[in-house]
TORPA-4810 file (N, C-alpha, C, O; in nm, 3 decimals):
<nodes>
NODE_1_12.405_9.591_11.364_12.339_9.523_11.473_12.204_9.471_11.423_12.133_9.541_11.351_X
NODE_2_12.170_9.351_11.460_12.045_9.289_11.418_11.937_9.318_11.522_11.956_9.290_11.641_X
NODE_3_11.826_9.372_11.479_11.718_9.407_11.571_11.600_9.316_11.550_11.563_9.285_11.437_X
NODE_4_11.541_9.274_11.659_11.412_9.205_11.654_11.308_9.313_11.679_11.308_9.377_11.784_X
NODE_5_11.219_9.331_11.583_11.120_9.437_11.592_11.015_9.400_11.696_10.958_9.291_11.693_X
NODE_6_10.989_9.492_11.787_10.887_9.473_11.889_10.752_9.518_11.833_10.715_9.635_11.844_X
NODE_7_10.680_9.424_11.771_10.552_9.459_11.710_10.449_9.502_11.814_10.361_9.582_11.784_X
NODE_8_10.460_9.450_11.936_10.368_9.492_12.042_10.390_9.640_12.075_10.293_9.713_12.097_X
NODE_9_10.516_9.683_12.078_10.545_9.825_12.101_10.485_9.909_11.989_10.421_10.011_12.016_X
NODE_10_10.505_9.868_11.865_10.451_9.945_11.753_10.299_9.958_11.763_10.245_10.065_11.740_X
NODE_11_10.233_9.851_11.798_10.087_9.852_11.806_10.037_9.948_11.914_9.923_9.994_11.907_X
NODE_12_10.120_9.979_12.012_10.080_10.067_12.121_10.118_10.213_12.098_10.082_10.300_12.178_X
NODE_13_10.189_10.241_11.990_10.228_10.380_11.964_10.110_10.458_11.907_10.021_10.400_11.845_X
NODE_14_10.107_10.589_11.928_9.997_10.668_11.873_9.983_10.656_11.722_9.872_10.659_11.670_X
NODE_15_10.093_10.642_11.651_10.088_10.636_11.505_10.032_10.503_11.456_9.962_10.498_11.354_X
NODE_16_10.062_10.394_11.526_10.020_10.261_11.480_9.900_10.207_11.555_9.855_10.096_11.527_X
NODE_17_9.846_10.283_11.649_9.730_10.238_11.725_9.614_10.202_11.634_9.578_10.279_11.545_X
NODE_18_9.555_10.086_11.656_9.441_10.042_11.576_9.476_9.965_11.451_9.388_9.911_11.384_X
NODE_19_9.605_9.959_11.417_9.645_9.883_11.299_9.639_9.734_11.329_9.666_9.691_11.441_X
NODE_20_9.604_9.655_11.228_9.601_9.511_11.247_9.741_9.451_11.229_9.834_9.520_11.187_X
NODE_21_9.753_9.324_11.261_9.884_9.257_11.258_9.948_9.260_11.119_10.068_9.286_11.110_X
NODE_22_9.874_9.235_11.009_9.939_9.242_10.878_9.993_9.381_10.844_10.098_9.393_10.780_X
NODE_23_9.924_9.486_10.886_9.972_9.623_10.859_10.099_9.650_10.939_10.194_9.708_10.887_X
NODE_24_10.100_9.608_11.065_10.221_9.623_11.148_10.336_9.545_11.085_10.449_9.594_11.078_X
NODE_25_10.307_9.425_11.039_10.410_9.341_10.975_10.466_9.410_10.850_10.587_9.407_10.827_X
NODE_26_10.380_9.472_10.771_10.426_9.544_10.652_10.522_9.657_10.691_10.625_9.676_10.626_X
NODE_27_10.487_9.731_10.795_10.574_9.840_10.840_10.707_9.788_10.890_10.812_9.846_10.861_X
NODE_28_10.705_9.679_10.964_10.829_9.627_11.021_10.918_9.561_10.917_11.041_9.569_10.927_X
NODE_29_10.859_9.498_10.818_10.941_9.433_10.716_10.979_9.530_10.604_11.084_9.515_10.541_X
NODE_30_10.895_9.630_10.579_10.923_9.725_10.471_11.005_9.845_10.515_11.071_9.908_10.433_X
NODE_31_11.000_9.876_10.643_11.078_9.989_10.695_11.219_9.945_10.727_11.246_9.827_10.744_X
NODE_32_11.307_10.042_10.734_11.444_10.008_10.773_11.471_10.064_10.913_11.407_10.159_10.958_X
NODE_33_11.566_10.002_10.978_11.605_10.044_11.113_11.730_10.132_11.101_11.823_10.101_11.026_X
NODE_34_11.730_10.241_11.175_11.847_10.328_11.178_11.891_10.344_11.323_11.809_10.362_11.413_X
NODE_35_12.022_10.336_11.344_12.080_10.357_11.476_12.160_10.486_11.474_12.236_10.512_11.380_X
NODE_36_12.144_10.566_11.578_12.216_10.693_11.587_12.281_10.699_11.724_12.216_10.679_11.827_X
NODE_37_12.410_10.728_11.724_12.486_10.737_11.849_12.445_10.862_11.926_12.392_10.958_11.869_X
NODE_38_12.470_10.860_12.055_12.442_10.976_12.140_12.513_11.099_12.084_12.628_11.093_12.041_X
NODE_39_12.441_11.211_12.084_12.488_11.343_12.037_12.497_11.354_11.885_12.539_11.457_11.833_X
NODE_40_12.459_11.248_11.813_12.454_11.253_11.666_12.310_11.284_11.624_12.217_11.274_11.704_X
NODE_41_12.294_11.321_11.497_12.164_11.367_11.448_12.097_11.266_11.355_12.163_11.202_11.273_X
NODE_42_11.967_11.253_11.370_11.887_11.179_11.272_11.876_11.264_11.146_11.889_11.212_11.034_X
NODE_43_11.853_11.392_11.164_11.849_11.488_11.053_11.861_11.628_11.109_11.847_11.650_11.230_X
NODE_44_11.886_11.724_11.019_11.903_11.864_11.058_11.792_11.950_10.998_11.734_11.918_10.894_X
NODE_45_11.766_12.059_11.066_11.673_12.160_11.015_11.713_12.197_10.872_11.831_12.216_10.843_X
NODE_46_11.616_12.208_10.785_11.632_12.242_10.643_11.674_12.125_10.554_11.679_12.141_10.432_X
NODE_47_11.705_12.008_10.611_11.732_11.891_10.528_11.607_11.856_10.448_11.496_11.887_10.491_X
NODE_48_11.624_11.792_10.333_11.505_11.741_10.263_11.431_11.642_10.353_11.492_11.560_10.421_X
NODE_49_11.300_11.651_10.351_11.217_11.563_10.435_11.172_11.445_10.351_11.094_11.460_10.257_X
NODE_50_11.222_11.327_10.384_11.195_11.210_10.302_11.134_11.093_10.378_11.103_10.990_10.317_X
NODE_51_11.116_11.106_10.509_11.062_10.995_10.588_11.027_11.046_10.727_11.070_11.153_10.769_X
NODE_52_10.947_10.965_10.798_10.925_10.988_10.941_10.994_10.875_11.016_11.031_10.774_10.957_X
NODE_53_11.009_10.893_11.145_11.080_10.798_11.228_10.994_10.761_11.348_10.927_10.847_11.406_X
NODE_54_10.996_10.636_11.384_10.928_10.587_11.503_11.037_10.537_11.598_11.107_10.441_11.569_X
NODE_55_11.049_10.604_11.712_11.159_10.575_11.805_11.134_10.443_11.877_11.038_10.428_11.952_X
NODE_56_11.223_10.347_11.852_11.213_10.215_11.912_11.290_10.205_12.043_11.247_10.135_12.135_X
NODE_57_11.401_10.274_12.051_11.485_10.278_12.171_11.550_10.413_12.178_11.582_10.473_12.076_X
NODE_58_11.571_10.461_12.300_11.647_10.584_12.318_11.563_10.704_12.356_11.448_10.694_12.397_X
NODE_59_11.627_10.819_12.340_11.567_10.949_12.372_11.628_11.051_12.278_11.749_11.052_12.258_X
NODE_60_11.544_11.136_12.221_11.593_11.238_12.128_11.547_11.376_12.170_11.448_11.392_12.241_X
NODE_61_11.622_11.475_12.124_11.586_11.616_12.144_11.551_11.674_12.008_11.624_11.656_11.911_X
NODE_62_11.439_11.745_12.003_11.400_11.819_11.884_11.450_11.961_11.904_11.414_12.026_12.003_X
NODE_63_11.532_12.011_11.811_11.598_12.140_11.831_11.585_12.230_11.710_11.561_12.185_11.598_X
NODE_64_11.602_12.358_11.736_11.614_12.459_11.630_11.724_12.555_11.671_11.753_12.571_11.789_X
NODE_65_11.783_12.618_11.572_11.887_12.717_11.597_11.836_12.856_11.565_11.758_12.876_11.471_X
NODE_66_11.880_12.952_11.645_11.850_13.093_11.622_11.974_13.172_11.659_12.021_13.166_11.773_X
NODE_67_12.027_13.246_11.563_12.148_13.327_11.584_12.260_13.244_11.644_12.331_13.289_11.735_X
NODE_68_12.276_13.124_11.593_12.386_13.037_11.636_12.366_12.965_11.767_12.455_12.893_11.812_X
NODE_69_12.252_12.983_11.829_12.224_12.918_11.957_12.117_12.811_11.939_12.015_12.834_11.873_X
NODE_70_12.142_12.695_11.997_12.046_12.584_11.988_11.938_12.597_12.096_11.967_12.624_12.212_X
NODE_71_11.813_12.577_12.053_11.700_12.577_12.145_11.633_12.441_12.137_11.603_12.391_12.029_X
NODE_72_11.609_12.381_12.253_11.541_12.251_12.257_11.391_12.276_12.263_11.341_12.345_12.352_X
NODE_73_11.320_12.218_12.167_11.174_12.232_12.160_11.103_12.122_12.237_10.998_12.145_12.297_X
NODE_74_11.161_12.002_12.234_11.095_11.887_12.299_11.194_11.773_12.313_11.294_11.765_12.241_X
NODE_75_11.163_11.686_12.406_11.232_11.557_12.418_11.131_11.449_12.385_11.016_11.456_12.429_X
NODE_76_11.172_11.351_12.308_11.085_11.239_12.271_11.146_11.109_12.320_11.268_11.096_12.328_X
NODE_77_11.060_11.015_12.352_11.101_10.888_12.412_11.056_10.770_12.324_10.990_10.788_12.222_X
NODE_78_11.094_10.653_12.368_11.055_10.528_12.302_10.904_10.529_12.274_10.823_10.556_12.362_X
NODE_79_10.869_10.498_12.149_10.729_10.495_12.108_10.681_10.622_12.041_10.577_10.622_11.975_X
NODE_80_10.755_10.732_12.057_10.718_10.858_11.993_10.765_10.859_11.848_10.855_10.784_11.810_X
NODE_81_10.703_10.944_11.768_10.746_10.960_11.629_10.799_11.102_11.610_10.768_11.193_11.687_X
NODE_82_10.878_11.118_11.507_10.926_11.251_11.468_10.950_11.252_11.318_10.969_11.148_11.255_X
NODE_83_10.948_11.371_11.262_10.962_11.385_11.118_10.836_11.353_11.042_10.839_11.337_10.920_X
NODE_84_10.724_11.344_11.112_10.597_11.303_11.049_10.547_11.405_10.948_10.471_11.369_10.858_X
NODE_85_10.587_11.530_10.961_10.542_11.630_10.864_10.594_11.597_10.724_10.537_11.642_10.625_X
NODE_86_10.702_11.519_10.716_10.756_11.477_10.586_10.654_11.398_10.505_10.659_11.397_10.382_X
NODE_87_10.562_11.333_10.575_10.461_11.253_10.507_10.338_11.336_10.470_10.249_11.287_10.401_X
NODE_88_10.334_11.459_10.516_10.214_11.541_10.498_10.236_11.660_10.404_10.144_11.701_10.333_X
NODE_89_10.356_11.715_10.404_10.379_11.833_10.320_10.506_11.814_10.237_10.572_11.710_10.245_X
NODE_90_10.538_11.913_10.159_10.652_11.902_10.068_10.764_11.996_10.108_10.843_12.039_10.023_X
NODE_91_10.774_12.029_10.235_10.874_12.124_10.283_10.993_12.051_10.345_10.984_11.934_10.381_X
NODE_92_11.103_12.123_10.355_11.221_12.068_10.422_11.195_12.056_10.572_11.094_12.105_10.624_X
NODE_93_11.287_11.990_10.640_11.274_11.970_10.785_11.263_12.103_10.856_11.335_12.198_10.825_X
NODE_94_11.171_12.111_10.951_11.150_12.235_11.027_11.233_12.239_11.154_11.241_12.343_11.220_X
NODE_95_11.296_12.128_11.189_11.378_12.121_11.310_11.480_12.010_11.292_11.472_11.929_11.200_X
NODE_96_11.576_12.007_11.383_11.675_11.899_11.388_11.634_11.801_11.496_11.564_11.837_11.591_X
NODE_97_11.677_11.676_11.482_11.651_11.576_11.586_11.783_11.508_11.619_11.848_11.447_11.534_X
NODE_98_11.822_11.521_11.747_11.949_11.470_11.796_11.925_11.361_11.900_11.841_11.375_11.989_X
NODE_99_11.999_11.253_11.889_11.991_11.146_11.989_12.059_11.195_12.118_12.174_11.240_12.115_X
NODE_100_11.988_11.187_12.228_12.046_11.221_12.358_12.126_11.103_12.414_12.228_11.122_12.482_X
NODE_101_12.080_10.984_12.384_12.148_10.859_12.419_12.144_10.773_12.292_12.070_10.807_12.200_X
NODE_102_12.220_10.665_12.285_12.209_10.582_12.164_12.062_10.549_12.136_11.989_10.504_12.225_X
NODE_103_12.020_10.571_12.013_11.878_10.561_11.978_11.859_10.483_11.848_11.942_10.487_11.758_X
NODE_104_11.747_10.414_11.843_11.712_10.332_11.727_11.571_10.369_11.683_11.482_10.387_11.766_X
NODE_105_11.552_10.380_11.552_11.420_10.418_11.501_11.386_10.337_11.377_11.474_10.293_11.303_X
NODE_106_11.257_10.318_11.357_11.204_10.260_11.235_11.176_10.375_11.139_11.107_10.471_11.174_X
NODE_107_11.231_10.366_11.017_11.213_10.469_10.916_11.091_10.432_10.831_11.085_10.324_10.773_X
NODE_108_10.995_10.524_10.825_10.872_10.502_10.747_10.868_10.606_10.635_10.857_10.726_10.661_X
NODE_109_10.878_10.558_10.513_10.882_10.646_10.396_10.744_10.659_10.333_10.656_10.577_10.359_X
NODE_110_10.726_10.760_10.249_10.601_10.769_10.173_10.579_10.643_10.087_10.465_10.598_10.071_X
NODE_111_10.686_10.587_10.032_10.672_10.466_9.950_10.619_10.350_10.033_10.538_10.271_9.984_X
NODE_112_10.663_10.338_10.157_10.613_10.232_10.245_10.464_10.252_10.274_10.387_10.156_10.275_X
NODE_113_10.425_10.375_10.299_10.283_10.402_10.321_10.201_10.378_10.194_10.086_10.336_10.202_X
NODE_114_10.260_10.406_10.080_10.190_10.376_9.954_10.169_10.225_9.941_10.063_10.181_9.895_X
NODE_115_10.268_10.147_9.980_10.251_10.001_9.979_10.135_9.959_10.068_10.056_9.872_10.032_X
NODE_116_10.125_10.022_10.185_10.013_9.992_10.274_9.881_10.031_10.208_9.783_9.957_10.218_X
NODE_117_9.878_10.145_10.142_9.758_10.190_10.071_9.715_10.086_9.966_9.597_10.053_9.955_X
NODE_118_9.810_10.036_9.890_9.780_9.938_9.785_9.728_9.808_9.845_9.636_9.746_9.791_X
NODE_119_9.787_9.766_9.957_9.750_9.638_10.018_9.623_9.645_10.101_9.545_9.550_10.105_X
NODE_120_9.602_9.759_10.170_9.486_9.767_10.261_9.452_9.914_10.287_9.507_9.977_10.377_X
NODE_121_9.362_9.966_10.207_9.328_10.108_10.215_9.270_10.144_10.352_9.289_10.257_10.399_X
NODE_122_9.200_10.053_10.416_9.145_10.081_10.550_9.256_10.103_10.651_9.249_10.195_10.732_X
NODE_123_9.359_10.019_10.648_9.471_10.034_10.740_9.551_10.160_10.709_9.601_10.227_10.799_X
NODE_124_9.564_10.192_10.580_9.628_10.317_10.539_9.551_10.436_10.597_9.611_10.531_10.647_X
NODE_125_9.419_10.430_10.590_9.336_10.538_10.642_9.356_10.553_10.793_9.363_10.665_10.844_X
NODE_126_9.366_10.442_10.864_9.388_10.448_11.009_9.520_10.517_11.041_9.525_10.603_11.129_X
NODE_127_9.626_10.480_10.971_9.756_10.543_11.002_9.755_10.691_10.965_9.817_10.772_11.034_X
NODE_128_9.685_10.727_10.857_9.675_10.869_10.821_9.596_10.946_10.928_9.633_11.058_10.964_X
NODE_129_9.488_10.887_10.977_9.411_10.951_11.084_9.496_10.964_11.210_9.491_11.067_11.278_X
NODE_130_9.574_10.862_11.241_9.663_10.868_11.357_9.767_10.979_11.341_9.796_11.051_11.436_X
NODE_131_9.823_10.992_11.221_9.918_11.101_11.195_9.851_11.237_11.215_9.908_11.327_11.276_X
NODE_132_9.729_11.250_11.163_9.655_11.375_11.180_9.631_11.407_11.327_9.645_11.521_11.369_X
NODE_133_9.595_11.305_11.405_9.574_11.325_11.549_9.703_11.368_11.619_9.701_11.457_11.703_X
NODE_134_9.814_11.304_11.583_9.942_11.338_11.646_9.983_11.481_11.612_10.028_11.555_11.699_X
NODE_135_9.967_11.519_11.487_10.001_11.656_11.448_9.907_11.755_11.516_9.950_11.862_11.559_X
NODE_136_9.779_11.721_11.527_9.683_11.806_11.595_9.718_11.821_11.743_9.709_11.931_11.798_X
NODE_137_9.757_11.710_11.808_9.796_11.716_11.949_9.915_11.809_11.968_9.918_11.890_12.060_X
NODE_138_10.013_11.798_11.879_10.131_11.884_11.890_10.097_12.029_11.862_10.155_12.119_11.924_X
NODE_139_10.006_12.054_11.769_9.962_12.190_11.741_9.891_12.250_11.862_9.912_12.367_11.894_X
NODE_140_9.808_12.172_11.929_9.741_12.221_12.051_9.843_12.259_12.158_9.829_12.361_12.225_X
NODE_141_9.948_12.175_12.173_10.053_12.206_12.270_10.124_12.335_12.233_10.151_12.419_12.319_X
NODE_142_10.154_12.352_12.104_10.221_12.475_12.058_10.130_12.596_12.078_10.177_12.703_12.117_X
NODE_143_10.000_12.580_12.051_9.905_12.689_12.073_9.902_12.729_12.221_9.895_12.848_12.252_X
NODE_144_9.906_12.632_12.310_9.904_12.661_12.453_10.029_12.739_12.494_10.020_12.835_12.571_X
NODE_145_10.143_12.699_12.443_10.268_12.771_12.474_10.261_12.913_12.420_10.300_13.008_12.489_X
NODE_146_10.212_12.929_12.298_10.198_13.062_12.238_10.105_13.149_12.322_10.134_13.266_12.346_X
NODE_147_9.994_13.092_12.365_9.899_13.165_12.450_9.964_13.209_12.581_9.952_13.324_12.622_X
NODE_148_10.033_13.116_12.646_10.097_13.148_12.774_10.203_13.257_12.756_10.217_13.343_12.843_X
NODE_149_10.277_13.254_12.646_10.376_13.359_12.620_10.308_13.493_12.595_10.357_13.597_12.639_X
NODE_150_10.195_13.492_12.524_10.122_13.616_12.499_10.071_13.676_12.629_10.079_13.797_12.649_X
NODE_151_10.019_13.592_12.718_9.970_13.640_12.847_10.084_13.701_12.927_10.071_13.810_12.982_X
NODE_152_10.198_13.630_12.933_10.313_13.682_13.007_10.363_13.814_12.948_10.399_13.905_13.022_X
NODE_153_10.366_13.824_12.816_10.410_13.947_12.751_10.317_14.062_12.785_10.363_14.172_12.817_X
NODE_154_10.185_14.039_12.780_10.089_14.145_12.812_10.100_14.185_12.959_10.088_14.303_12.993_X
NODE_155_10.122_14.086_13.047_10.137_14.117_13.189_10.263_14.201_13.211_10.262_14.294_13.291_X
NODE_156_10.370_14.168_13.141_10.495_14.242_13.155_10.477_14.386_13.106_10.518_14.480_13.173_X
NODE_157_10.417_14.400_12.988_10.396_14.533_12.931_10.305_14.615_13.022_10.324_14.736_13.035_X
NODE_158_10.207_14.552_13.084_10.113_14.623_13.171_10.173_14.652_13.309_10.112_14.720_13.391_X
NODE_159_10.293_14.601_13.334_10.358_14.627_13.462_10.306_14.542_13.576_10.322_14.578_13.692_X
NODE_160_10.244_14.430_13.545_10.186_14.345_13.649_10.289_14.269_13.730_10.253_14.199_13.824_X
NODE_161_10.416_14.281_13.695_10.521_14.210_13.770_10.591_14.299_13.870_10.685_14.255_13.935_X
NODE_162_10.547_14.425_13.883_10.604_14.514_13.982_10.742_14.565_13.945_10.817_14.608_14.033_X
NODE_163_10.777_14.561_13.817_10.909_14.609_13.776_10.898_14.726_13.680_10.994_14.755_13.608_X
NODE_164_10.784_14.792_13.678_10.766_14.902_13.584_10.827_15.032_13.634_10.817_15.134_13.566_X
NODE_165_10.888_15.033_13.751_10.946_15.154_13.806_11.091_15.170_13.762_11.162_15.255_13.816_X
NODE_166_11.136_15.092_13.668_11.276_15.098_13.624_11.301_15.223_13.544_11.413_15.246_13.498_X
</nodes>
């Protein structure tokens, strides 16, 4: 399927916010488009991490497995990115990403970002800062969930739910 890249959408995403038109053009012409059918995976937990994805259409679930059971960590929508840790560290995928409905994404590789670095270091810096902000935002959300779970656990252990008479 032939896709016309929505550069306006890219410019409004957290990862591409603040990038100029030539930088957006480099990403759209240098990146490849991938289509994934509903219930199929972009990648699986523990796969080698070789790129990040910018969701152009669709909805995906970020999942992990524990003892054979799938747990959904998050749902992502058009304009969101996933797999961004692949551009920051050298570890395998920490989660799986499954299309909930037919989904299309722009694949951004380290090589593509290196091309941006060579052509315009300022624009490269902006996208790196944007990636840092996105990862920081997600870490804050994870910290909040961890805190709320710790509070609930302490309340349960302390018997604050009125079920300690079991």
